[in-house]
C-alpha positions, 0 to 999 in steps of 0.5 A, a space after each residue: 802845566 796847569 796854565 801859563 802866560 807868555 809876556 814880553 819883559 816890558 809887559 811884566 808887572 814891576 813886582 815880578 820875581 824873575 828866575 834864572 834858567 840855564 838851558 831848561 833847568 831852573 838854577 834856583 830852589 823853588 817850592 814843591 815841583 815848580 822847577 819841573 813845571 818851569 822846565 815843562 813850560 820852557 819845553 812847550 814854548 821852545 816847541 812852538 817857535 820852530 813851527 811859527 816865527 813868533 807865535 807869542 808876539 815877543 819880538 818888537 817891530 825892529 829887532 836884531 838877530 846875532 
């Protein structure tokens, strides 16, 4: 992945286009190799979480674990 940013959903710009992910697979057709880049980004993000509780600060002060 060339670069990336991790944001909470309430920090996204209003014109952000969201893409559905199923596991680590992008379920929509994307240009060129963007689906592969998204899969790599998903793997990278998920690899960070077992090592550190919330390394990207995505959780609010109060949250529910189901």
